[in-house]
KEKE-3310 file (N, C-alpha, C; in steps of 0.2 Angstrom, whole numbers, plus 5000, padded with zeros to 4 digits):
npx = (5646:5658:5667:5685:5688:5678:5680:5692:5688:5679:5688:5693:5684:5683:5692:5688:5681:5692:5701:5693:5692:5704:5707:5716:5711:5702:5709:5716:5713:5713:5703:5700:5690:5687:5691:5694:5703:5715:5730:5747:5746:5735:5740:5751:5743:5737:5748:5753:5744:5747:5742:5738:5733:5731:5721:5718:5707:5703:5706:5711:5726:5733:5740:5749:5766:5783:5788:5777:5773:5784:5784:5772:5774:5786:5781:5773:5780:5783:5771:5763:5756:5748:5745:5735:5733:5724:5718:5721:5725:5737:5752:5761:5755:5756:5760:5774:5780:5773:5777:5791:5794:5787:5794:5806:5804:5794:5796:5790:5779:5766:5756:5752:5743:5743:5736:5732:5739:5749:5762:5778:5792:5802:5796:5790:5800:5807:5799:5798:5811:5814:5805:5804:5794:5784:5768:5757:5753:5746:5746:5738:5735:5746:5763:5772:5786:5795:5807:5804:5794:5802:5811:5802:5798:5810:5813:5802:5795:5791:5784:5773:5756:5746:5743:5741:5739:5732:5731:5744:5753:5766:5772:5780:5777:5787:5791:5780:5779:5790:5786:5776:5784:5791:5782:5773:5763:5753:5737:5728:5726:5728:5728:5722:5720:5733:5742:5752:5753:5752:5744:5752:5760:5750:5746:5758:5758:5746:5745:5754:5749:5742:5735:5727:5713:5706:5705:5708:5706:5702:5699:5709:5713:5717:5713:5703:5692:5700:5709:5701:5698:5711:5712:5701:5704:5716:5716:5709:5704:5698:5686:5682:5681:5685:5681:5679:5675:5682:5683:5684:5679:5667:5651:5656:5666:5659:5653:5664:5668:5657:5658:5671:5673:5662:5659:5660:5659:5658:5657:5661:5657:5654:5652:5657:5652:5648:5643:5629:5612:5614:5626:5623:5614:5622:5629:5619:5613:5622:5631:5628:5632:5634:5635:5637:5634:5638:5632:5631:5629:5630:5624:5614:5597:5579:5576:5588:5588:5577:5581:5591:5583:5576:5586:5597:5592:5594:5606:5610:5614:5618:5615:5619:5612:5613:5611:5607:5597:5587:5578:5564:5550:5542:5552:5561:5553:5550:5563:5565:5555:5558:5572:5576:5587:5592:5599:5604:5601:5605:5599:5602:5600:5591:5578:5566:5561:5550:5541:5545:5540:5531:5540:5545:5535:5535:5547:5554:5566:5576:5588:5586:5593:5590:5588:5598:5599:5604:5594:5583:5584:5579:5579:5576:5571:5570)
npy = (5460:5448:5437:5435:5422:5414:5419:5413:5400:5401:5404:5392:5385:5386:5391:5404:5410:5410:5419:5431:5431:5433:5446:5460:5472:5467:5462:5471:5476:5465:5455:5444:5435:5426:5413:5396:5388:5392:5390:5387:5387:5395:5407:5409:5411:5423:5432:5431:5439:5452:5461:5478:5480:5470:5460:5450:5442:5435:5422:5405:5397:5384:5376:5384:5388:5394:5395:5397:5410:5417:5416:5422:5436:5439:5439:5450:5461:5473:5479:5479:5490:5491:5481:5471:5460:5452:5446:5432:5415:5401:5391:5398:5409:5421:5437:5440:5431:5434:5448:5447:5440:5448:5460:5457:5458:5468:5483:5494:5496:5505:5505:5496:5484:5474:5469:5461:5449:5444:5449:5454:5464:5459:5456:5468:5478:5473:5476:5490:5494:5491:5497:5512:5520:5520:5525:5522:5512:5499:5490:5485:5476:5468:5463:5474:5484:5498:5498:5494:5504:5516:5514:5515:5528:5535:5532:5535:5546:5559:5556:5548:5545:5538:5528:5514:5507:5500:5492:5488:5484:5486:5498:5513:5528:5538:5534:5537:5551:5554:5550:5559:5571:5568:5565:5574:5575:5566:5559:5550:5541:5528:5525:5517:5508:5507:5506:5512:5526:5542:5556:5568:5564:5564:5577:5583:5577:5579:5593:5593:5587:5593:5590:5579:5569:5558:5550:5538:5534:5524:5517:5523:5527:5539:5549:5564:5578:5589:5584:5581:5594:5599:5591:5596:5610:5610:5601:5605:5599:5587:5574:5562:5554:5544:5540:5530:5521:5529:5533:5546:5555:5568:5577:5590:5588:5585:5597:5605:5598:5602:5615:5618:5608:5608:5602:5588:5571:5558:5551:5543:5539:5529:5519:5530:5534:5546:5555:5563:5569:5582:5584:5578:5587:5598:5593:5589:5602:5609:5601:5597:5589:5577:5560:5547:5541:5535:5531:5521:5513:5525:5540:5544:5549:5549:5563:5567:5559:5564:5577:5574:5569:5580:5589:5583:5577:5577:5572:5561:5544:5532:5527:5522:5516:5506:5499:5510:5516:5524:5527:5530:5523:5532:5542:5535:5532:5544:5548:5539:5542:5556:5555:5553:5548:5538:5522:5512:5506:5504:5495:5486:5479:5488:5488:5494:5497:5489:5486:5483:5481:5492:5502:5497:5499:5513:5517:5509:5507:5507:5497:5488:5483:5474:5469:5457:5444:5436:5429:5435:5447:5461:5464:5476:5480:5488)
npz = (5362:5356:5366:5369:5371:5364:5352:5348:5347:5336:5326:5323:5316:5302:5287:5282:5293:5302:5296:5298:5312:5315:5313:5317:5323:5332:5342:5349:5362:5374:5384:5397:5408:5422:5418:5418:5412:5407:5398:5391:5377:5375:5380:5370:5359:5361:5363:5350:5343:5346:5356:5363:5375:5389:5399:5412:5423:5438:5434:5432:5431:5431:5422:5416:5412:5415:5402:5394:5398:5395:5381:5378:5382:5374:5361:5361:5363:5358:5356:5368:5380:5391:5405:5415:5427:5438:5454:5450:5449:5452:5449:5442:5438:5445:5454:5454:5445:5433:5432:5431:5419:5410:5412:5405:5392:5388:5387:5384:5391:5399:5409:5423:5432:5445:5456:5471:5468:5475:5473:5476:5482:5473:5460:5457:5457:5446:5436:5437:5435:5422:5413:5406:5403:5412:5419:5427:5440:5449:5464:5474:5489:5488:5492:5495:5499:5507:5500:5487:5483:5485:5474:5463:5465:5463:5450:5442:5447:5442:5431:5435:5436:5442:5456:5465:5481:5490:5506:5507:5519:5524:5521:5526:5535:5533:5520:5513:5514:5506:5494:5491:5490:5478:5468:5460:5451:5452:5449:5452:5467:5479:5495:5505:5520:5525:5538:5544:5541:5547:5555:5554:5543:5533:5533:5528:5515:5507:5503:5493:5482:5471:5459:5460:5456:5461:5476:5488:5505:5513:5529:5537:5552:5556:5549:5549:5552:5550:5541:5529:5527:5522:5511:5503:5501:5495:5484:5471:5460:5463:5461:5465:5480:5493:5509:5517:5532:5541:5556:5563:5555:5552:5551:5548:5539:5527:5525:5523:5510:5503:5502:5496:5486:5476:5464:5465:5460:5465:5480:5495:5511:5519:5534:5542:5556:5563:5554:5549:5545:5544:5538:5526:5521:5518:5507:5498:5495:5488:5480:5465:5455:5459:5457:5463:5479:5494:5509:5518:5534:5542:5551:5543:5539:5536:5533:5527:5515:5509:5506:5497:5487:5483:5479:5472:5461:5447:5444:5452:5452:5459:5475:5491:5505:5515:5531:5537:5550:5552:5542:5531:5523:5515:5512:5504:5493:5488:5484:5474:5465:5462:5457:5442:5435:5443:5446:5454:5470:5487:5501:5511:5527:5531:5539:5541:5529:5521:5511:5496:5484:5481:5478:5467:5458:5457:5451:5438:5433:5443:5451:5465:5480:5494:5511:5520:5515:5500:5494:5496:5491:5480:5463:5453:5438:5422)
capx = (5653:5660:5673:5691:5688:5674:5683:5697:5684:5676:5693:5694:5678:5684:5697:5685:5680:5699:5703:5689:5693:5711:5708:5720:5707:5698:5714:5720:5712:5711:5700:5698:5688:5684:5693:5697:5707:5721:5736:5752:5744:5731:5745:5754:5738:5736:5754:5753:5740:5751:5738:5740:5731:5729:5718:5716:5704:5700:5708:5715:5731:5737:5744:5754:5773:5787:5789:5771:5773:5789:5781:5767:5777:5791:5778:5769:5785:5783:5764:5759:5756:5744:5744:5731:5733:5722:5714:5722:5728:5741:5759:5765:5750:5756:5762:5781:5781:5771:5781:5798:5794:5785:5800:5812:5802:5789:5799:5786:5773:5765:5752:5751:5739:5744:5733:5729:5742:5754:5768:5783:5797:5806:5793:5788:5806:5809:5795:5800:5818:5814:5800:5805:5788:5778:5764:5752:5754:5742:5749:5734:5735:5753:5768:5776:5789:5798:5812:5801:5791:5807:5813:5797:5798:5816:5813:5796:5792:5788:5779:5768:5750:5741:5747:5736:5743:5728:5732:5751:5754:5773:5774:5781:5775:5793:5791:5774:5781:5795:5781:5772:5789:5794:5777:5768:5758:5748:5730:5724:5730:5724:5732:5718:5722:5740:5741:5758:5752:5751:5741:5757:5761:5745:5747:5763:5757:5740:5746:5758:5745:5737:5732:5723:5706:5703:5708:5705:5709:5698:5701:5714:5710:5720:5709:5698:5689:5706:5712:5697:5699:5717:5710:5696:5707:5723:5715:5703:5701:5695:5679:5680:5684:5683:5683:5675:5678:5686:5679:5684:5675:5660:5647:5661:5670:5654:5652:5670:5667:5652:5661:5677:5673:5655:5658:5662:5654:5659:5658:5660:5658:5651:5655:5658:5646:5647:5640:5621:5608:5617:5631:5620:5611:5627:5631:5613:5611:5628:5635:5623:5635:5635:5632:5637:5635:5638:5630:5630:5632:5631:5618:5609:5590:5574:5577:5594:5586:5572:5585:5594:5578:5574:5592:5601:5587:5596:5613:5611:5613:5619:5614:5619:5610:5613:5611:5605:5592:5581:5575:5557:5548:5540:5557:5564:5549:5551:5569:5564:5551:5561:5578:5575:5593:5594:5600:5606:5599:5606:5595:5603:5599:5586:5572:5560:5559:5547:5537:5549:5536:5529:5546:5546:5530:5537:5553:5556:5573:5580:5589:5586:5596:5587:5589:5604:5600:5603:5588:5577:5586:5575:5582:5570:5574:5565)
capy = (5459:5441:5436:5432:5414:5412:5421:5408:5394:5403:5404:5385:5382:5386:5396:5411:5413:5411:5426:5436:5431:5435:5453:5463:5476:5463:5459:5477:5475:5458:5454:5437:5435:5419:5407:5390:5383:5395:5386:5390:5388:5401:5413:5410:5413:5430:5435:5431:5444:5458:5466:5484:5480:5463:5460:5443:5444:5430:5417:5400:5395:5378:5373:5389:5387:5399:5395:5400:5417:5420:5416:5428:5443:5440:5440:5456:5465:5480:5482:5479:5496:5490:5475:5470:5453:5453:5440:5426:5409:5396:5391:5403:5415:5425:5443:5440:5427:5438:5454:5446:5438:5454:5465:5455:5460:5473:5489:5500:5496:5512:5504:5489:5482:5467:5469:5454:5443:5441:5451:5456:5469:5456:5457:5476:5481:5471:5480:5497:5496:5489:5501:5519:5524:5518:5530:5520:5506:5497:5484:5484:5469:5465:5463:5480:5488:5504:5497:5495:5511:5521:5513:5517:5535:5537:5531:5537:5551:5565:5554:5544:5549:5534:5524:5511:5503:5498:5486:5487:5486:5487:5504:5517:5535:5541:5533:5541:5558:5554:5549:5566:5576:5566:5563:5580:5574:5560:5561:5544:5539:5524:5523:5514:5502:5507:5508:5516:5533:5546:5562:5572:5562:5566:5585:5584:5574:5582:5600:5592:5583:5598:5587:5573:5569:5552:5548:5533:5534:5519:5513:5526:5530:5546:5554:5567:5583:5593:5580:5582:5601:5599:5588:5600:5616:5609:5597:5608:5595:5581:5573:5556:5554:5538:5541:5524:5518:5533:5535:5552:5560:5570:5582:5595:5586:5585:5604:5607:5596:5606:5622:5618:5603:5607:5598:5581:5566:5552:5552:5537:5540:5523:5518:5536:5534:5553:5558:5563:5572:5589:5584:5576:5593:5602:5590:5590:5609:5612:5596:5596:5585:5571:5554:5541:5543:5529:5533:5515:5513:5532:5542:5547:5547:5551:5570:5567:5556:5569:5582:5571:5568:5587:5594:5579:5573:5577:5569:5555:5538:5527:5529:5516:5517:5500:5499:5517:5513:5529:5528:5529:5521:5538:5546:5531:5532:5551:5548:5535:5546:5562:5554:5550:5545:5533:5516:5507:5508:5498:5496:5481:5480:5494:5484:5499:5497:5482:5485:5485:5481:5499:5506:5495:5503:5520:5518:5502:5508:5506:5491:5489:5478:5475:5464:5454:5438:5437:5425:5439:5453:5462:5467:5480:5482:5490)
capz = (5359:5357:5370:5365:5371:5359:5346:5347:5345:5330:5322:5322:5312:5295:5285:5282:5300:5304:5294:5301:5319:5316:5312:5322:5327:5337:5347:5352:5369:5376:5391:5399:5415:5425:5414:5422:5408:5404:5397:5387:5370:5375:5380:5364:5354:5363:5361:5342:5340:5348:5359:5366:5382:5391:5405:5415:5429:5441:5430:5434:5426:5434:5417:5414:5414:5413:5395:5391:5400:5391:5374:5378:5382:5369:5355:5361:5367:5355:5356:5374:5383:5397:5408:5421:5430:5445:5457:5447:5453:5448:5452:5438:5436:5451:5452:5453:5439:5428:5431:5429:5412:5407:5412:5401:5385:5387:5390:5382:5396:5402:5414:5425:5438:5447:5462:5474:5465:5479:5471:5481:5479:5467:5454:5456:5455:5440:5431:5438:5432:5415:5409:5407:5402:5417:5421:5431:5444:5455:5468:5480:5492:5487:5498:5493:5505:5506:5495:5480:5482:5484:5467:5459:5465:5460:5443:5438:5451:5438:5426:5438:5437:5445:5460:5470:5486:5496:5510:5507:5526:5526:5519:5531:5534:5530:5513:5510:5513:5500:5488:5490:5487:5471:5463:5461:5445:5453:5448:5456:5473:5484:5501:5510:5524:5526:5545:5547:5539:5553:5554:5552:5537:5529:5533:5523:5508:5504:5499:5487:5477:5468:5453:5462:5455:5464:5482:5493:5511:5517:5535:5540:5558:5558:5545:5553:5548:5548:5535:5524:5525:5518:5504:5500:5500:5491:5479:5469:5454:5466:5459:5468:5486:5497:5516:5520:5538:5544:5562:5565:5550:5555:5547:5547:5533:5522:5524:5519:5504:5499:5501:5491:5480:5474:5457:5466:5457:5468:5487:5499:5518:5522:5540:5546:5560:5565:5548:5550:5540:5544:5533:5520:5519:5515:5501:5494:5493:5484:5475:5460:5450:5462:5454:5467:5486:5499:5516:5522:5541:5544:5554:5538:5540:5531:5531:5522:5509:5506:5503:5491:5482:5481:5476:5468:5457:5440:5444:5456:5449:5464:5482:5496:5512:5519:5538:5540:5553:5553:5535:5530:5516:5511:5509:5499:5488:5485:5481:5467:5461:5459:5454:5436:5433:5448:5443:5459:5477:5492:5507:5515:5534:5532:5541:5541:5522:5520:5505:5491:5478:5480:5475:5460:5454:5456:5446:5436:5431:5449:5454:5473:5484:5500:5516:5520:5511:5493:5491:5497:5487:5475:5458:5450:5431:5417)
cpx = (5656:5667:5679:5691:5684:5677:5688:5693:5681:5682:5695:5689:5680:5689:5694:5684:5687:5702:5699:5691:5700:5713:5711:5716:5703:5702:5718:5719:5709:5709:5697:5696:5685:5685:5696:5702:5713:5727:5741:5750:5739:5735:5748:5750:5737:5742:5755:5749:5742:5746:5741:5739:5728:5727:5716:5714:5701:5701:5712:5720:5736:5742:5749:5761:5777:5788:5783:5771:5778:5787:5776:5770:5782:5787:5775:5774:5785:5776:5761:5761:5753:5743:5740:5730:5730:5717:5715:5725:5732:5748:5763:5761:5750:5760:5770:5783:5779:5775:5788:5798:5792:5791:5806:5810:5799:5791:5795:5779:5772:5760:5752:5747:5739:5741:5731:5732:5748:5761:5772:5788:5801:5803:5792:5795:5809:5806:5797:5807:5818:5810:5800:5799:5782:5775:5759:5754:5749:5744:5745:5734:5741:5758:5774:5779:5792:5803:5809:5798:5797:5810:5809:5797:5804:5816:5808:5792:5788:5783:5773:5762:5745:5745:5742:5740:5739:5730:5740:5754:5761:5775:5774:5778:5781:5793:5785:5776:5786:5791:5778:5777:5791:5788:5771:5763:5753:5741:5725:5729:5726:5729:5728:5721:5730:5741:5747:5758:5749:5747:5746:5759:5756:5745:5753:5762:5752:5742:5750:5755:5740:5733:5728:5716:5702:5708:5704:5709:5706:5702:5707:5711:5712:5717:5703:5696:5695:5709:5708:5697:5705:5715:5706:5699:5713:5722:5709:5700:5698:5688:5677:5684:5681:5686:5680:5679:5683:5682:5679:5681:5668:5657:5652:5664:5665:5653:5658:5670:5662:5654:5666:5677:5665:5654:5660:5657:5653:5661:5656:5662:5655:5655:5658:5652:5644:5644:5632:5618:5611:5622:5628:5617:5616:5628:5625:5612:5616:5631:5630:5626:5636:5631:5632:5638:5634:5637:5629:5633:5634:5624:5613:5602:5585:5575:5583:5592:5581:5576:5589:5589:5576:5580:5597:5598:5590:5602:5613:5609:5614:5619:5614:5617:5609:5615:5611:5598:5586:5578:5567:5555:5546:5546:5561:5560:5549:5558:5569:5560:5554:5568:5577:5581:5596:5594:5601:5604:5600:5603:5596:5603:5594:5579:5566:5557:5557:5544:5541:5545:5533:5534:5546:5541:5531:5542:5556:5563:5578:5581:5590:5589:5594:5587:5596:5605:5599:5597:5582:5578:5581:5579:5576:5573:5568:5562)
cpy = (5452:5441:5433:5425:5411:5414:5416:5402:5395:5402:5397:5381:5381:5392:5403:5414:5414:5417:5431:5437:5433:5442:5457:5468:5473:5461:5465:5477:5469:5457:5447:5437:5428:5413:5402:5386:5387:5391:5390:5391:5394:5407:5414:5413:5421:5434:5436:5437:5451:5463:5472:5484:5473:5463:5452:5444:5437:5423:5412:5397:5389:5375:5377:5387:5394:5400:5399:5408:5421:5421:5422:5435:5444:5442:5447:5462:5472:5483:5483:5486:5495:5483:5475:5463:5454:5447:5434:5421:5404:5397:5397:5410:5419:5432:5443:5436:5431:5444:5453:5444:5445:5459:5463:5457:5466:5480:5495:5500:5503:5511:5497:5489:5475:5466:5462:5448:5441:5444:5454:5461:5466:5458:5465:5479:5479:5475:5488:5499:5495:5493:5508:5523:5523:5524:5528:5513:5505:5490:5483:5477:5465:5466:5468:5483:5494:5504:5498:5501:5516:5520:5516:5525:5538:5537:5534:5543:5556:5562:5550:5548:5545:5529:5521:5506:5501:5492:5484:5489:5488:5494:5509:5525:5539:5540:5537:5548:5559:5554:5556:5571:5574:5565:5568:5579:5569:5563:5556:5541:5535:5522:5520:5509:5502:5510:5512:5524:5536:5553:5567:5571:5564:5574:5587:5582:5578:5588:5599:5589:5588:5595:5581:5574:5563:5550:5543:5533:5529:5517:5517:5530:5537:5551:5557:5573:5588:5590:5582:5590:5602:5597:5593:5607:5615:5605:5599:5604:5588:5580:5566:5555:5549:5539:5535:5522:5522:5536:5542:5558:5561:5574:5588:5594:5587:5593:5607:5605:5600:5613:5623:5613:5603:5603:5591:5577:5560:5553:5546:5539:5534:5521:5524:5537:5541:5557:5558:5567:5580:5589:5582:5582:5597:5600:5591:5597:5612:5607:5593:5591:5578:5565:5548:5544:5537:5532:5527:5516:5520:5534:5545:5544:5549:5558:5570:5564:5561:5575:5580:5571:5575:5590:5590:5575:5572:5574:5562:5548:5532:5530:5522:5519:5512:5502:5506:5515:5518:5531:5527:5527:5527:5541:5542:5532:5539:5551:5544:5539:5552:5561:5550:5546:5539:5526:5510:5510:5503:5500:5490:5483:5485:5490:5488:5499:5490:5481:5488:5485:5488:5503:5504:5498:5510:5521:5511:5502:5506:5499:5491:5482:5479:5468:5461:5448:5439:5433:5429:5446:5454:5466:5470:5482:5484:5485)
cpz = (5361:5361:5366:5365:5366:5352:5343:5344:5338:5325:5320:5318:5305:5293:5285:5289:5303:5302:5297:5308:5320:5314:5318:5327:5333:5343:5350:5359:5370:5383:5392:5406:5416:5421:5419:5418:5404:5403:5392:5380:5370:5375:5374:5359:5355:5361:5353:5339:5342:5351:5362:5373:5383:5398:5407:5422:5432:5437:5433:5429:5429:5429:5414:5416:5412:5406:5392:5393:5396:5384:5373:5377:5376:5362:5355:5364:5364:5355:5363:5378:5390:5399:5414:5422:5437:5447:5453:5451:5449:5450:5448:5437:5443:5449:5450:5446:5433:5426:5429:5422:5408:5406:5407:5394:5384:5390:5388:5386:5399:5409:5416:5432:5440:5455:5464:5470:5469:5477:5476:5478:5473:5461:5452:5454:5448:5435:5431:5435:5425:5411:5410:5406:5406:5419:5427:5434:5449:5458:5474:5482:5491:5492:5496:5499:5503:5500:5488:5478:5481:5477:5462:5459:5462:5453:5439:5442:5447:5433:5428:5439:5441:5449:5465:5474:5491:5499:5510:5514:5528:5525:5525:5530:5531:5522:5509:5509:5507:5494:5486:5487:5480:5466:5463:5455:5446:5452:5452:5461:5478:5489:5507:5514:5524:5533:5548:5545:5545:5551:5552:5545:5532:5528:5528:5516:5505:5500:5493:5481:5474:5462:5454:5460:5458:5470:5486:5499:5516:5523:5538:5546:5560:5553:5549:5549:5546:5541:5529:5522:5521:5511:5500:5497:5495:5485:5475:5463:5457:5464:5462:5474:5491:5504:5520:5526:5541:5550:5564:5561:5552:5549:5544:5540:5527:5520:5521:5512:5500:5497:5495:5485:5478:5467:5458:5463:5461:5475:5491:5507:5522:5529:5544:5550:5563:5560:5549:5544:5539:5538:5526:5517:5515:5508:5496:5491:5488:5479:5470:5454:5453:5459:5458:5474:5490:5506:5520:5529:5544:5548:5549:5539:5535:5529:5526:5515:5505:5503:5497:5485:5479:5477:5472:5462:5449:5439:5447:5453:5453:5471:5486:5503:5517:5527:5541:5543:5554:5547:5536:5523:5512:5508:5504:5492:5484:5481:5474:5462:5458:5455:5448:5433:5438:5445:5449:5466:5482:5498:5511:5523:5536:5534:5541:5534:5521:5513:5498:5484:5476:5476:5468:5455:5452:5451:5444:5434:5437:5451:5462:5476:5491:5504:5515:5516:5504:5490:5492:5494:5482:5470:5454:5443:5427:5413)
residu = (UNK:UNK:UNK:UNK:UNK:UNK:UNK:UNK:UNK:UNK:UNK:UNK:UNK:UNK:UNK:UNK:UNK:UNK:UNK:UNK:UNK:UNK:UNK:UNK:UNK:UNK:UNK:UNK:UNK:UNK:UNK:UNK:UNK:UNK:UNK:UNK:UNK:UNK:UNK:UNK:UNK:UNK:UNK:UNK:UNK:UNK:UNK:UNK:UNK:UNK:UNK:UNK:UNK:UNK:UNK:UNK:UNK:UNK:UNK:UNK:UNK:UNK:UNK:UNK:UNK:UNK:UNK:UNK:UNK:UNK:UNK:UNK:UNK:UNK:UNK:UNK:UNK:UNK:UNK:UNK:UNK:UNK:UNK:UNK:UNK:UNK:UNK:UNK:UNK:UNK:UNK:UNK:UNK:UNK:UNK:UNK:UNK:UNK:UNK:UNK:UNK:UNK:UNK:UNK:UNK:UNK:UNK:UNK:UNK:UNK:UNK:UNK:UNK:UNK:UNK:UNK:UNK:UNK:UNK:UNK:UNK:UNK:UNK:UNK:UNK:UNK:UNK:UNK:UNK:UNK:UNK:UNK:UNK:UNK:UNK:UNK:UNK:UNK:UNK:UNK:UNK:UNK:UNK:UNK:UNK:UNK:UNK:UNK:UNK:UNK:UNK:UNK:UNK:UNK:UNK:UNK:UNK:UNK:UNK:UNK:UNK:UNK:UNK:UNK:UNK:UNK:UNK:UNK:UNK:UNK:UNK:UNK:UNK:UNK:UNK:UNK:UNK:UNK:UNK:UNK:UNK:UNK:UNK:UNK:UNK:UNK:UNK:UNK:UNK:UNK:UNK:UNK:UNK:UNK:UNK:UNK:UNK:UNK:UNK:UNK:UNK:UNK:UNK:UNK:UNK:UNK:UNK:UNK:UNK:UNK:UNK:UNK:UNK:UNK:UNK:UNK:UNK:UNK:UNK:UNK:UNK:UNK:UNK:UNK:UNK:UNK:UNK:UNK:UNK:UNK:UNK:UNK:UNK:UNK:UNK:UNK:UNK:UNK:UNK:UNK:UNK:UNK:UNK:UNK:UNK:UNK:UNK:UNK:UNK:UNK:UNK:UNK:UNK:UNK:UNK:UNK:UNK:UNK:UNK:UNK:UNK:UNK:UNK:UNK:UNK:UNK:UNK:UNK:UNK:UNK:UNK:UNK:UNK:UNK:UNK:UNK:UNK:UNK:UNK:UNK:UNK:UNK:UNK:UNK:UNK:UNK:UNK:UNK:UNK:UNK:UNK:UNK:UNK:UNK:UNK:UNK:UNK:UNK:UNK:UNK:UNK:UNK:UNK:UNK:UNK:UNK:UNK:UNK:UNK:UNK:UNK:UNK:UNK:UNK:UNK:UNK:UNK:UNK:UNK:UNK:UNK:UNK:UNK:UNK:UNK:UNK:UNK:UNK:UNK:UNK:UNK:UNK:UNK:UNK:UNK:UNK:UNK:UNK:UNK:UNK:UNK:UNK:UNK:UNK:UNK:UNK:UNK:UNK:UNK:UNK:UNK:UNK:UNK:UNK:UNK:UNK:UNK:UNK:UNK:UNK:UNK:UNK:UNK:UNK:UNK:UNK:UNK:UNK:UNK:UNK:UNK:UNK:UNK:UNK:UNK:UNK:UNK:UNK:UNK:UNK:UNK:UNK)
# end
């Protein structure tokens, strides 16, 4: 698929190509990544095509002005439903500037992701107050406080189905409890690395999120087996669960997941050092829809890998075993031999796995990342 940057260049070659490149169906979803030359003319051209969805990812906009942003959003005010501006840089290509200009015009916006843009309550509240149809908001890495979250909950609590706030350190446990009370229809929730969340707060929140399908609690030191029990019992629709770097999570949690969430597809317990082959066994024997499993920096060993090879062979597509020290080459070979759908295997720091070439001969479809150095990583492709 030709990029929108190249599409703009094609449009400048001749009238015929200009008409072809100007086809509105090609501009309904605009995605621009890693651009170092965004300017006001670019933004005006995008706005003129009235996209329904606009994504700018890792773009540099040193030449963008307030006028350029205002021109962009004023032109697509009736069409724009989804806005994703993430990891961008530039004096005006920051969270607050983007949100303030967007909120002046695009009142039909339903979804916004401004993660890692430095947005504060000023920009977030502008969006929240201006867009009555808002259903999805991602502000991970932004400077959101209780004031903005309370405004979001008050204005959109019943309609909100996705909220990502990873690393919003200022949010309080009291505000999190209010979120749970007012947003019963959330399906996607990311509350990783919010240090003020307490064990009591989680016990209050989880039973109220009965529709959750995706949850990230990365780095919450208060998450323990009892917490995972609440999740497994009260969130029956859960199919993606991220428990990364939760030091109190043990094999008991994996047993709970295997009992109450047997259809789970995505599970990340990386950094949970108390997880061993006992927990992996429970998952392998029951969770036959599992596609993604991250066991990096856990106590998983060769027995657990063999169990996955035997019982998850029809579903497993990605397995991460980095820094699992007790693996064996034979168990990894068995995994690659049995799991025909396996596409990605991480073995960083697994120094007992030395002969990656043999794995290549077993399954040419698997991309294997091995060793700490990118220069010695192996990528095995078909």
